C-alpha positions, 0 to 999 in steps of 0.5 A, a space after each residue: 238521454 232523452 231530451 224534453 221535446 221527446 218526451 213532449 212528444 212522446 205523451 202527445 202522442 203524434 201532436 204537433 209541438 208549439 214553437 214557442 217564443 219568448 217576446 223579448 228575443 222574438 223580435 231580433 230574430 232573423 226571419 225566412 222571408 216568405 215567397 212573393 207571389 204577387 208584388 207591387 211598389 206598395 209592399 207585397 200583395 199576396 205571399 206564399 201560404 196566403 189567401 187573396 179574397 177577389 170581390 166583384 159584383 156578378 159579371 162585371 169580369 171578375 174571371 176576365 180579370 182572373 184569367 189574366 192574371 193566370 196567364 201573367 202567374 203561368 209564364 212568370 210575366 208582369 201584369 196589369 200593375 202586379 210584379 211576377 218574379 217567376 212562373 208558377 203553376 196554378 189550378 184554376 176551379 172552375 164552378 161557374 163558367 160553361 165550357 164554351 165560355 172558359 174555351 173562348 176566353 182562353 182562346 183570346 188571352 192565347 191570341 192577346 199574349 200573341 203565344 209561342 211554342 216556348 211560351 205555350 208549352 210553359 202555360 200547358 204544364 203551369 195554367 190548368 183548370 177544372 169545372 167540378 162541384 165541391 162542397 167544402 168542408 164536407 169529408 167527401 169534398 175535402 177527400 176528393 180536392 185532397 186527392 187531386 192536389 196530391 196529383 197535381 201539386 199546384 203553387 196557386 189553388 183559385 176557387 171561382 166562385 166562392 158560393 159554388 164551393 162553400 156548403 154552409 149560410 154565407 151570413 154565418 160566421 160559423 159556418 165560414 169559420 169552418 170553410 176558412 179552416 179547411 181551405 188553411 189545412 189545405 193550404 198547410 198540408 199542400 203549400 199552396 196559395 188561395 185566391 177566392 172569388 167572391 161576390 159583393 153585396 147588392 148594395 157596394 160597401 163603401 169600406 173596400 176590404 168588407 166588399 164580399 157579401 155574407 160573413 165579413 170573417 172571409 176579409 178578416 182571415 185573408 191576406 189580401 182584398 182586392 175589390 173589382 168595380 167599375 169606375 162609376 164616372 168612365 165607361 169602359 174603365 174599371 178599379 181594382 181597389 187593394 188592401 192587405 196586411 204586407 202593402 199599403 192600400 192602392 188602386 189600380 186603373 184597368 180598361 178594356 178594348 169592346 172587342 177583345 177579352 183582356 184588360 191591360 193597366 191604365 197605371 202611369 200609361 195611356 196606352 199598352 205598348 205593342 207586344 215584344 212578339 209582334 215587334 219580333 216579327 215586324 223586325 224580321 221583314 223586309 220594308 216591304 212584305 205581303 200578307 204571305 211573309 207576315 204569316 210565315 214570320 208568325 208561323 214560326 213564333 208558333 201563331 195560328 193564321 187567325 191570329 196572324 191576321 189579327 196581328 196584322 191589324 194590330 199592327 196597322 192601328 199601332 202605326 207600326 205597318 201601313 196597308 199599301 194594297 191588298 194584301 201588301 205593306 210596307 213597315 213605317 221608318 220607326 221600326 228601323 229603331 226596334 234594334 233597340 229592346 223598346 217599345 214603338 208607344 214609348 218612343 212616341 211618347 217621347 219624340 215627337 212624329 215629324 221628328 221620326 227621320 232625325 231621331 233614326 239618324 241620331 239613334 241608329 246606332 246608339 247602342 248604349 240606350 237601351 230604354 226611353 228615360 236613357 233616350 230621353 235624358 241623352 237627347 233632351 231638347 235635341 228634337 
């Protein structure tokens, strides 16, 4: 016997039959939870199939912020204050930066994240980019991007910036509606999540949700808007204002080192922790070691010679090692605590440096404490 649904489908001649819900029973219906791409303690920032709009003034560093986020997504590692539950395949469609600029920035990020051989394989598989010209929703551009998405099958698709991929007038709501309809179609067809980088106008809107220039329809349609701005009162600091449908509004405070091309979060901490790979390298060395020994240990982690030299300087600046003479170094005593999976900077926040030897004696054989809060509570008032 033919069902009503079958009859409707037959009459619709291939059109999709709507799923109809009633307003009484639907609130009690158990729904499948959306896959969260970016999370926070304020709620889900970006869910699978959603759209995130990242706005900011020209040359403020939106691409810098974005590539940091891409690395976190590709590695499945929390970054910049966002929770990232698992690794994702990212396709970055670059419409603005030169090949030389992209190469330089990716090299800096690889150095900062201290990528080893295993992580390099993950990045190679999950972080892909292309520099191309597309004007959506023009038919030829839609055909081209569909073919490439079917080939690559990314989970996250990034357009940087909107103006180089948008064929309409920025101030036209109708043109923007057509563009967003095309983006939504790509989301449905390829099960992809989209991040769109958009420039702000010359005069910054006080409402961060509508911080992108031109039509407000993009902000209305996006699941989340993240507005990236320089801190007006503190040079070298940045604020990322996040407004979303599934999270409370919140602000991330970010900064960067002038000679480095990366960002780190200031939220809850004054300084970034030394990276785990650097700590592992130093932990594998004897108390006194040479540049050659350090380079050998760094090479075993997949690190280049140039990056190895940078890591030595980082270790000195962080107080992990001290330079005795040219090419000769000594680990500081606190490194002996590194049998615990916590960072040196975290230890320094809880215990005064003058008490390092006492801390070592008490904690050296304490295998129960695995983080700073446990140590602080257990040995509170002792030092």
